[in-house]
VOGU-3710 file (C-alpha; in Angstrom, 3 decimals, decimal comma):
1> mrfpagfpit> 35,389/128,642/79,108  38,579/126,772/78,168  38,924/125,823/74,498  42,001/124,360/72,803  43,707/126,533/70,241  42,059/126,231/66,851  38,769/124,886/68,270  35,961/126,184/66,018  33,483/128,240/67,987  30,800/127,277/65,475
11> llglaaqapl> 30,894/123,728/66,845  29,502/125,002/70,124  27,244/127,584/68,523  23,583/127,440/69,342  21,630/125,181/66,994  18,956/126,890/64,956  15,336/125,902/65,278  14,859/126,501/61,545  17,223/125,956/58,597  19,805/128,717/58,309
21> spttpdpvqs> 20,802/130,425/55,116  24,520/130,154/54,269  24,973/133,871/54,984  23,434/133,868/58,464  26,200/135,113/60,776  24,543/134,234/64,076  22,670/130,920/64,538  20,864/132,063/67,689  17,139/132,227/67,038  14,764/134,632/68,764
31> vmatqrdfkf> 13,529/132,042/71,254  17,082/131,790/72,595  18,153/135,379/72,025  17,789/136,401/75,674  19,851/133,462/76,952  23,122/134,548/78,508  26,289/133,016/77,128  26,742/129,508/78,499  29,988/128,000/79,689  30,798/124,555/81,034
41> kddssifspl> 31,959/124,496/84,625  35,625/123,952/83,988  38,554/124,276/86,381  41,398/122,032/87,442  39,200/119,944/89,750  36,209/119,630/87,408  35,872/116,677/85,078  34,299/118,414/82,094  33,001/117,251/78,710  36,271/118,549/77,238
51> dlvelsrpga> 38,163/116,144/79,509  35,832/113,285/78,608  36,344/113,744/74,868  40,154/113,820/75,141  40,554/111,019/77,687  42,285/107,797/76,608  39,944/105,010/75,531  41,581/101,609/76,181  40,152/98,359/74,842  40,260/94,930/76,470
61> gqpndagdla> 43,576/93,226/77,151  44,769/90,291/75,048  47,342/88,027/76,756  49,960/86,105/74,812  50,121/82,304/75,161  52,983/82,482/77,649  50,904/84,689/79,928  53,701/87,174/80,563  52,610/90,023/78,261  49,283/91,549/77,313
71> lvsvskyslk> 48,323/93,685/74,337  45,929/96,636/74,701  44,675/98,919/71,939  44,194/102,542/73,024  42,814/105,570/71,203  43,115/109,196/72,319  41,451/112,112/70,593  42,987/115,583/70,260  40,557/118,471/69,887  43,431/120,676/68,784
81> dkkdyksifi> 44,570/118,323/66,026  41,061/117,072/65,220  42,525/113,584/65,155  42,126/110,267/66,950  45,570/108,893/67,806  45,823/105,090/67,968  48,411/103,066/69,882  49,012/99,619/71,243  50,471/99,062/74,686  52,498/95,975/75,554
91> vpiesavqpl> 51,898/95,333/79,256  54,091/93,017/81,398  51,922/90,803/83,600  54,556/89,387/85,966  57,027/92,245/86,059  57,263/95,809/87,381  58,458/96,932/83,948  56,365/99,819/82,644  54,048/99,196/79,674  55,474/100,059/76,269
101> evplasggea> 53,436/102,308/73,972  53,733/101,748/70,231  51,978/104,458/68,173  50,026/103,245/65,143  50,124/106,161/62,730  47,576/104,534/60,434  45,426/102,839/63,078  44,560/99,242/62,287  43,898/96,056/64,263  46,514/94,241/66,360
111> fwldnrtvgh> 46,684/90,666/67,674  49,339/88,210/68,883  51,187/86,062/66,361  53,411/84,475/68,999  54,698/85,329/72,462  56,933/88,141/71,207  55,306/89,134/67,911  52,199/91,166/67,233  50,338/91,110/63,941  49,224/94,549/62,784
121> avdegegkdk> 46,627/94,757/60,019  46,406/98,175/58,377  44,915/99,721/55,241  47,245/100,453/52,352  46,584/102,102/49,003  43,781/104,404/47,879  40,376/103,987/46,284  39,818/100,724/44,484  43,465/99,787/45,085  43,107/99,875/48,875
131> vkalyarsfq> 43,766/96,548/50,616  44,497/95,312/54,108  48,179/94,550/54,732  49,442/92,416/57,625  52,734/93,296/59,309  54,681/91,532/62,054  56,010/93,676/64,901  58,556/91,910/67,131  59,145/92,826/70,783  62,087/92,184/73,059
141> fetdsaials> 61,342/91,550/76,710  64,168/91,006/79,201  63,310/91,650/82,833  66,976/91,906/83,847  67,907/94,362/81,090  68,158/98,130/81,354  65,787/98,305/78,391  63,461/95,543/79,421  60,752/96,056/76,802  61,535/97,365/73,349
151> vpdtpklvgk> 60,811/97,131/69,623  64,170/96,193/68,096  63,091/95,930/64,462  60,885/97,734/61,967  57,586/96,023/61,079  57,909/93,342/58,418  55,279/92,713/55,766  53,616/89,314/56,197  51,167/89,523/53,311  48,092/91,254/51,936
161> fptstagnfr> 44,397/90,484/51,850  42,311/90,911/48,692  40,189/93,662/50,299  40,481/96,446/52,846  37,612/95,116/54,969  39,255/92,025/56,514  39,140/92,098/60,319  38,326/90,228/63,538  41,432/88,061/63,373  41,910/84,824/65,333
171> lsaeagvlvf> 45,049/82,736/64,881  45,242/78,963/65,307  48,993/78,585/65,728  48,752/74,786/65,913  46,951/74,617/62,577  49,024/77,395/60,993  45,777/79,122/59,989  44,446/82,631/60,429  40,656/82,905/60,649  39,081/86,285/59,963
181> adyvhadgdl> 35,852/87,956/58,863  35,197/89,828/55,643  32,382/90,763/53,249  31,634/88,991/49,991  28,977/89,013/47,296  26,672/86,093/46,480  29,476/84,078/44,867  31,314/83,967/48,216  34,666/84,540/46,489  36,891/86,945/48,406
191> tkakendeaw> 39,329/87,337/45,539  36,515/88,655/43,335  35,039/91,007/45,945  36,594/94,134/44,424  35,523/93,169/40,923  31,986/92,622/42,201  32,113/95,908/44,104  32,982/97,758/40,932  30,149/96,089/39,033  27,712/97,077/41,757
201> enrgdsafvy> 28,893/100,694/41,804  28,565/100,867/38,010  25,117/99,276/37,852  23,697/102,450/36,328  21,347/103,548/39,096  21,413/104,130/42,843  18,479/101,952/43,819  18,463/99,378/46,601  15,779/96,729/46,089  14,554/94,320/48,762
211> detferhwdt> 12,366/91,256/48,853  12,965/90,555/52,554  14,215/92,196/55,730  16,693/93,556/56,757  16,577/96,436/54,300  18,525/98,586/56,728  20,101/97,677/60,046  21,301/99,899/62,908  22,891/102,643/60,736  23,441/101,022/57,339
221> wvgpkrsslf> 21,329/100,278/54,277  21,931/96,615/53,519  23,748/96,097/50,235  24,636/92,999/48,230  27,487/91,843/50,490  27,326/89,551/53,510  29,742/88,827/56,357  31,537/85,496/56,307  34,439/83,680/57,962  37,601/82,850/56,032
231> svplarstdg> 40,741/80,914/56,747  44,155/81,423/55,185  47,505/79,760/55,911  49,749/81,808/58,204  52,973/80,272/59,374  56,400/81,139/60,698  59,461/79,667/59,015  62,572/78,480/60,836  64,273/81,835/60,265  61,443/83,625/62,067
241> twtlgskftn> 59,747/85,025/58,976  55,952/85,076/58,932  54,185/84,376/55,654  50,516/84,792/54,741  49,176/82,326/52,199  47,249/83,232/49,066  44,370/80,751/49,335  41,400/82,323/51,148  38,812/79,667/52,034  35,236/80,782/52,710
251> llkdtglkcp> 34,179/78,529/55,597  30,492/79,412/55,162  30,194/79,320/51,379  26,856/78,136/50,005  25,378/77,715/53,498  23,330/80,911/53,798  25,068/81,524/57,138  26,564/84,884/58,102  29,126/85,508/60,795  29,873/87,703/62,677
261> vepfggtddf> 26,259/88,575/63,440  25,592/92,205/62,639  25,494/94,916/63,734  27,767/94,347/66,752  29,346/90,921/66,221  33,120/90,495/66,211  35,685/88,037/67,485  33,271/87,144/70,291  31,070/85,454/67,672  33,594/82,694/66,894
271> dvssthvvft> 36,597/80,816/68,290  39,299/78,578/66,811  41,000/75,379/67,911  43,766/73,389/66,259  41,214/71,708/63,995  37,911/73,621/63,968  36,059/76,907/64,178  32,991/77,254/66,386  30,668/80,137/65,560  27,179/81,593/65,960
281> akdpklpaam> 24,937/82,633/63,071  21,328/83,707/62,684  19,006/81,005/61,434  18,956/81,587/57,646  15,487/80,033/57,282  13,797/82,744/59,383  13,075/86,389/58,461  16,016/88,220/60,031  14,141/91,270/61,336  11,476/89,189/63,047
291> htkqdiyvvd> 13,601/86,601/64,849  16,575/86,499/67,202  17,226/82,768/66,827  20,898/81,997/66,337  22,502/78,580/66,038  25,958/77,348/67,018  28,006/75,507/64,390  31,386/73,875/64,173  33,360/73,677/60,918  36,742/72,346/59,856
301> vhgqskprel> 39,323/75,136/60,067  40,503/74,342/56,519  36,971/74,286/55,125  37,103/70,601/54,254  33,588/69,973/55,567  30,293/71,799/55,852  29,309/73,410/59,184  27,617/71,070/61,677  25,001/72,465/64,063  25,564/71,920/67,793
311> tsgkqgaths> 22,436/73,627/69,140  19,103/71,879/69,613  17,247/74,147/67,168  14,705/75,112/69,852  16,591/78,066/71,341  16,635/81,806/70,824  19,836/83,802/70,418  23,264/82,325/71,137  26,470/84,226/71,899  30,142/83,934/72,875
321> pvfskqgdka> 31,065/80,437/71,609  34,455/79,197/72,864  36,557/76,033/72,747  38,394/74,459/75,626  42,150/74,581/75,081  42,074/70,800/74,576  39,482/71,216/71,807  37,213/68,544/73,302  34,479/70,877/74,531  32,685/73,992/73,369
331> awteldkdga> 30,593/76,388/75,422  28,296/79,283/74,621  25,461/81,342/76,112  21,921/80,594/75,018  18,546/82,283/75,391  15,419/80,126/75,452  13,004/82,473/73,668  13,228/83,423/70,004  12,437/87,120/69,703  13,363/88,030/73,281
341> eadrakiviy> 16,796/89,617/73,157  16,899/90,175/76,945  15,879/86,666/77,996  18,159/85,023/80,568  21,438/83,936/78,960  22,325/80,442/80,182  25,633/78,639/79,733  25,564/75,531/77,526  28,464/73,069/77,267  28,877/70,648/74,382
351> dlkkdvrytl> 31,133/67,604/74,744  32,449/67,178/71,208  33,778/63,676/71,863  30,617/62,316/73,443  28,195/64,356/71,304  26,331/65,514/74,428  24,981/69,010/75,111  23,842/70,251/78,540  22,844/73,502/80,246  25,111/74,458/83,128
361> tqhwdrsads> 23,312/77,455/84,687  19,667/76,448/84,359  18,945/77,500/87,960  21,127/80,628/88,247  19,156/83,873/88,045  21,740/85,921/86,170  22,785/86,202/82,527  26,278/85,074/81,612  28,191/86,995/78,981  31,732/86,215/77,765
371> lafsqdgell> 33,141/82,741/78,525  36,609/81,173/78,771  37,785/77,713/79,831  40,735/77,425/82,209  44,013/76,220/80,735  43,345/72,657/81,889  39,682/72,737/80,843  38,427/71,977/84,344  36,969/75,420/85,116  34,802/77,860/83,213
381> yftagdiari> 35,278/81,572/83,830  32,665/84,062/82,693  31,378/87,583/83,213  27,841/88,478/84,257  25,928/91,491/85,495  25,084/91,305/89,187  23,550/94,155/91,236  24,686/96,910/88,860  28,210/95,517/88,562  29,745/93,226/85,948
391> kvfvlpvppt> 31,756/90,571/87,747  34,017/87,633/86,976  32,525/84,296/88,035  33,846/80,747/87,934  32,272/77,288/87,891  33,929/73,873/87,719  33,119/71,932/84,564  31,117/68,867/85,659  31,441/65,372/84,243  29,492/65,112/81,011
401> paesttdpdl> 25,999/63,654/81,512  25,066/60,435/79,751  22,716/62,251/77,400  21,865/65,759/76,285  19,739/67,680/78,766  18,740/71,233/79,662  18,597/70,393/83,382  21,318/67,977/84,444  21,318/66,618/87,993  24,419/68,361/89,334
411> pseyrtpval> 25,888/68,729/92,843  25,678/72,257/94,295  29,305/73,169/93,541  28,481/72,938/89,830  25,316/75,039/90,184  26,519/78,016/92,233  28,896/80,385/90,445  31,603/81,936/92,615  32,153/85,685/92,173  35,839/86,593/91,940
421> tssgavsgaq> 35,373/90,359/91,678  32,901/92,660/93,402  33,115/96,108/91,830  33,301/97,852/88,485  32,485/96,404/85,093  34,706/93,579/83,879  35,298/92,550/80,278  37,719/90,242/78,500  38,440/87,806/81,352  41,192/85,471/80,082
431> plsggrvlft> 42,555/82,545/82,169  46,336/82,180/82,274  48,573/79,419/83,578  49,409/79,265/87,267  45,920/80,022/88,593  45,706/83,512/87,109  43,026/85,439/85,216  43,711/88,600/83,242  40,763/90,957/82,994  39,867/94,491/81,976
441> rssltspndl> 37,760/96,658/84,254  36,220/100,122/84,207  34,158/101,910/86,848  32,196/105,100/87,411  35,517/106,811/88,125  37,829/105,373/85,472  37,938/103,974/81,932  39,398/100,535/81,271  42,540/99,295/82,977  44,119/95,832/83,095
451> fvlrglqhld> 44,105/93,690/86,232  45,239/90,186/87,104  43,713/87,767/89,622  46,179/85,397/91,250  46,021/82,366/93,523  43,007/80,739/91,891  44,665/77,318/92,092  43,827/77,453/95,813  40,121/78,092/95,275  37,825/75,412/96,672
461> vrapaafspe> 34,421/75,928/95,027  32,787/74,000/97,874  34,018/76,623/100,375  34,435/79,836/98,382  33,960/82,116/101,382  37,337/81,001/102,713  39,108/82,201/99,568  40,290/85,730/98,837  42,059/86,127/95,484  44,902/88,584/95,046
471> vqqltrfsad> 44,020/91,381/92,603  46,761/93,485/91,037  46,257/96,490/88,799  48,639/96,438/85,837  47,877/99,701/84,047  46,774/103,226/84,890  46,038/104,625/81,466  44,025/107,618/82,686  45,524/108,236/86,122  47,487/111,348/85,157
481> alegkslasg> 44,608/112,923/83,248  42,166/112,256/86,100  44,450/113,300/88,947  42,799/115,967/91,053  39,421/115,602/89,330  36,310/115,390/91,483  34,985/111,999/90,453  32,235/110,421/92,534  32,388/106,643/92,915  28,588/106,561/93,239
491> edfwfegaeg> 26,486/105,602/96,242  23,955/102,773/96,115  20,488/103,410/97,443  17,492/101,085/97,688  13,795/101,707/98,078  10,494/99,871/97,745  9,200/100,116/94,190  6,256/98,687/92,282  4,575/95,631/93,788  6,789/95,884/96,863
501> kkvhgwllkp> 9,968/94,986/94,958  13,326/96,351/96,123  14,664/98,754/93,512  18,221/100,044/93,184  19,641/103,392/92,229  22,868/105,387/92,161  23,422/108,878/93,475  26,432/111,037/92,668  26,963/114,202/94,660  28,395/117,259/92,915
511> pgfkegekkk> 31,835/118,622/93,856  31,547/120,909/96,869  28,458/119,152/98,226  28,070/119,665/101,974  25,513/117,975/104,142  22,908/120,346/105,538  23,007/123,045/102,844  19,274/123,071/102,243  17,889/123,581/98,731  21,278/124,439/97,315
521> wpvvllihgg> 21,744/121,951/94,497  19,888/121,403/91,219  19,083/117,745/90,569  18,994/115,606/87,425  17,281/112,252/86,957  18,956/110,084/84,306  16,799/107,350/82,743  18,585/104,483/80,997  17,713/102,887/77,683  17,193/99,319/76,675
531> pqgawedqws> 14,774/99,216/78,347  16,527/96,041/79,460  19,726/97,704/80,585  21,122/99,194/83,776  23,122/102,025/85,237  26,202/100,107/86,346  29,513/100,824/88,021  30,959/101,356/84,570  32,641/104,092/82,572  30,768/105,613/79,637
541> trwnpnifan> 31,983/107,945/76,910  28,394/108,908/76,042  26,167/109,081/79,150  28,661/109,629/81,936  26,997/110,366/85,309  30,138/112,086/86,593  29,875/114,676/83,834  26,437/115,650/85,148  27,675/115,713/88,752  30,695/117,818/87,812
551> qgyftiainp> 28,468/120,346/86,086  26,873/120,921/89,484  23,905/118,542/89,477  22,974/116,132/92,239  22,762/113,140/89,907  20,257/110,308/90,275  20,318/107,146/88,132  17,610/104,619/89,023  17,393/100,997/87,830  13,599/100,538/87,600
561> tgstsfgqel> 11,504/97,607/86,403  13,040/96,298/83,196  16,623/96,709/84,417  19,169/93,919/84,114  21,524/92,347/86,692  18,843/92,112/89,414  17,184/88,880/88,307  15,115/87,883/85,309  11,773/88,610/86,968  12,546/92,333/87,210
571> tdaitkdwgg> 13,907/92,376/83,649  10,838/90,662/82,171  8,307/92,718/84,139  8,469/95,686/81,740  7,088/93,703/78,790  3,737/95,156/77,704  4,060/97,651/80,579  6,409/100,363/79,337  4,452/103,189/80,932  3,439/101,276/84,068
581> kpfvdlrkgw> 5,648/99,752/86,779  8,872/101,519/85,660  7,255/104,872/86,438  6,000/103,689/89,817  9,650/102,891/90,536  10,962/106,191/89,197  8,425/108,200/91,178  9,084/106,304/94,410  12,823/106,554/93,928  12,501/110,279/93,220
591> dyilenypei> 10,438/110,773/96,370  12,977/108,783/98,381  15,797/111,044/97,261  13,911/114,280/97,907  12,885/113,085/101,358  16,407/112,025/102,354  18,500/114,776/100,807  17,239/118,224/101,824  20,270/119,735/100,092  18,422/119,277/96,785
601> dperavaaga> 16,328/122,139/95,435  13,205/120,449/93,973  12,412/123,678/92,111  15,576/123,144/90,049  14,921/119,588/88,857  15,576/118,289/85,336  15,625/114,882/83,631  17,220/113,261/80,593  17,103/109,922/78,829  17,893/108,144/75,570
611> syggyainwi> 16,177/105,357/73,634  13,739/103,873/76,178  14,913/106,699/78,411  13,798/109,058/75,640  10,430/107,296/75,598  10,306/107,893/79,343  10,915/111,620/78,873  8,057/111,835/76,363  5,854/109,770/78,679  6,599/112,059/81,627
621> qghpefgfgf> 5,692/115,032/79,429  2,190/113,673/79,009  1,663/112,825/82,686  2,059/115,882/84,901  0,150/113,980/87,588  3,382/112,056/88,263  4,469/115,177/90,157  8,170/115,141/89,330  8,153/118,915/88,897  10,866/118,933/86,236
631> kalvchdgvf> 11,670/122,362/84,834  13,394/121,038/81,689  13,706/117,728/79,862  16,122/116,179/77,343  14,998/113,390/74,990  17,676/111,675/72,914  16,551/109,243/70,182  13,341/108,478/72,036  10,059/106,874/70,999  7,395/109,467/70,180
641> saayngystd> 4,906/107,136/68,478  4,927/103,546/69,671  2,483/102,582/66,922  4,775/103,959/64,219  7,796/102,310/65,839  6,158/98,917/65,373  6,543/99,351/61,608  9,595/101,611/61,269  12,216/100,052/63,533  14,865/97,840/61,935
651> elfffnhewg> 14,618/94,936/64,384  10,908/94,174/64,346  11,283/91,314/66,809  12,012/93,846/69,539  8,681/95,657/69,198  6,769/92,388/68,761  8,177/91,047/72,032  7,939/94,240/74,063  4,375/95,077/73,067  3,100/91,499/72,970
661> glpwepevka> 2,594/90,905/69,259  2,152/92,567/65,889  1,138/96,247/65,911  -2,263/95,712/64,231  -3,441/92,960/66,569  -6,303/94,084/68,851  -4,565/93,355/72,160  -1,380/95,100/71,000  -3,356/98,090/69,733  -4,952/98,380/73,153
671> tiakfdpmny> -1,563/98,300/74,876  -0,229/100,922/72,477  -3,252/103,145/73,086  -2,544/102,941/76,807  1,211/103,580/76,683  1,907/105,602/73,513  3,415/109,052/74,322  1,841/110,529/71,188  -1,622/109,998/72,662  -0,893/112,401/75,531
681> vanwstpqlv> 0,587/115,343/73,643  -2,310/117,540/74,823  -0,656/117,526/78,257  2,856/118,472/77,099  4,083/121,675/78,738  7,644/121,237/80,048  10,516/122,837/78,068  12,241/120,044/76,137  15,395/119,554/74,116  15,079/116,866/71,433
691> ihgskdyrlp> 18,217/115,239/69,987  18,276/112,681/67,186  20,656/111,036/64,741  19,655/110,805/61,082  21,351/107,409/60,749  19,366/105,985/63,649  17,389/103,152/62,081  16,470/101,637/65,445  14,319/104,697/66,198  14,129/106,780/63,009
701> etdgigafha> 14,673/110,526/63,236  11,015/111,183/62,448  10,283/110,262/66,076  12,462/113,146/67,195  11,044/115,488/64,573  7,487/114,488/65,529  8,145/115,240/69,207  9,685/118,596/68,291  6,751/119,520/66,083  4,324/118,632/68,869
711> lqernvpsrl> 6,213/120,873/71,284  6,364/123,720/68,786  2,663/123,531/67,985  1,886/123,603/71,693  4,175/126,646/72,095  6,332/124,792/74,592  9,923/126,110/74,709  11,820/123,520/72,675  14,849/122,904/70,568  15,772/120,213/68,024
721> vifpdenhwv> 19,367/119,082/67,505  19,921/116,739/64,571  23,187/114,910/63,901  22,994/113,865/60,221  25,989/111,517/60,547  25,173/109,801/63,854  23,192/106,642/64,595  21,406/105,679/67,832  24,546/106,887/69,618  26,684/110,010/69,286
731> lnhrnslkwn> 30,145/108,633/68,511  32,040/111,416/66,774  34,207/113,171/69,360  33,309/116,692/68,343  29,640/115,790/68,050  29,908/114,439/71,590  31,152/117,794/72,768  28,329/119,539/70,932  25,845/117,113/72,523  27,098/117,958/76,005
741> yevfrwfdkf> 27,064/121,661/75,262  23,448/121,608/74,101  22,293/119,451/77,037  23,905/121,542/79,760  23,073/124,817/78,090  19,408/123,725/77,996  19,366/122,768/81,655  21,185/125,941/82,638  18,588/128,078/80,868  15,855/126,804/83,200
751> vgsdn> 17,586/125,810/86,458  20,927/127,630/86,315  22,176/129,519/89,343  20,806/132,830/88,030  17,253/131,524/87,479
//
């Protein structure tokens, strides 16, 4: 097994099944004592977990206003140095000049100040003196020069923020204002945040006291601070010097509104124009843990007025608000149902001049995600999942109806989105001048890279089939590291699932696979979480199907009932049926694969899943009549007790929607009794690895511990791996490597080549 110099062997040591004393030299317990030493498959052609951990991780591209350069933040972890190295890349869009890498020794957040200047916000100071400092980094770009792209000057200090937690920066150059997010106490005063922090820390006890939810959310106990949006003057003088003002205006003060929306909100939760900020916030009148309802507001960028609501007040969640470049329109995505986080996301446009709101995609059976108006405001570009891909779509912006409506009478060209890409998973689509769109895309075979679509000025939405846009790849961040690796692009397969519905899946063949080699290959079934999610043509740093294939497993990833990107009917059909139709689909898909690929050895079959996928593993344990024949299972952060989850999860609205109501209601109790894995523990017999994060407040670690205890008491071979510092995901690089080691070691014990 290849390990970098200095890599601690203890990281990959076998986890104990009981607490170890500090003097225990060998963590291998008796149940594992006979297991031979395990090694990852790892040669020059294998893409191993070691490669995954150290591969570059690029973010989405940010174009400058001129549309000739893009900014990309990239991180790259070194196992040897035990450090995550951060950089920004400046990427020419209309030139063959190579991207310029600028290392960021202290990390930080970068964004454009102007066409040749990047703002870099970084922490400075220690302890209570730590603040966020903003620097300006200037770039020189001359396509006819020998040194076409360079950094001629050292970074120059622009100014400092009162705290170290400022982030999510958006600049309105026309207004000379920087809008950002930060955390403040009840007084809403950013300049007093540190003083209030100190008072809180010195309160004399360690108690957190709550009168309402959330008490904890995702991976954090909720404290006295709340997220808010601030504006501060930021301008460039005639001599080119950038200056940050000292007046920080809380745009949401005394409103009860919080933005970005936690736990995952960021710059996609608000946008700025020359005069206003448009943003989304949870309805402050509703209990946060029991509702998804979010409203869209607009507020003066200088804070000279209170926020004004643009939504109807009858919707569920709202996301991705954006302005047109002209500032006359706003758009966002909107879900109809409060409490249903996977309801269909429709596009809503608001004409700010006419005070009219209308739904654009009422009759389109897909969910839009990020939005962006074209430079002239006549087109709307957006991303959406479609058949296990995330594509760029476009629609023309119709004339504004006479009055607000959720179903305007529109000609067909305004109702039928045109797909501009067909593969991979797109994010950050940004329209540029000259009929271009910059976008970031990953796939099953590559992390993010930047691309540009050209020629869109020639697109006729009434005859889209006659148009073929030019697509150019601008970066190849991981090409060298992935050269020669056996990465499968994934093969689609379809079969008839529950109720005669067509169901989709991916298969990835292991390196060295040859047709006709009967019963040669072990097989793994991967079950996705959500449950409203999907296995897509997308790169993952956590559950990467190519890692499983490269470790020698014929890899199957099915998108059963409940999956997204195949229409809302399939997505909704899992509600109140967690243990029903999805398992009809999984069983039929499994049978389809075994019938069509005789190269698979069904006696060497294993399965793994996380979140809902972890529920599925526990459910399969209790139902041997399904006939999968798995020899080993892996459950990561999965539901063990559905009844308990109805009280213990952080976002109560999720359980209430999925199970049809509150956990004590008779109908819900009946559904739980039917589909709760805990009720079928008497049937558990398959060896199982249980993994859980102690900071997982979506599915608390007691679910994992409960499943492990059940397995132990039934004398089923089992192992528990706890990550005390991880949440619902395993994010730490070295923990990720440990995760992979434990998973593949477990599978190898039961279906390895020597078994």
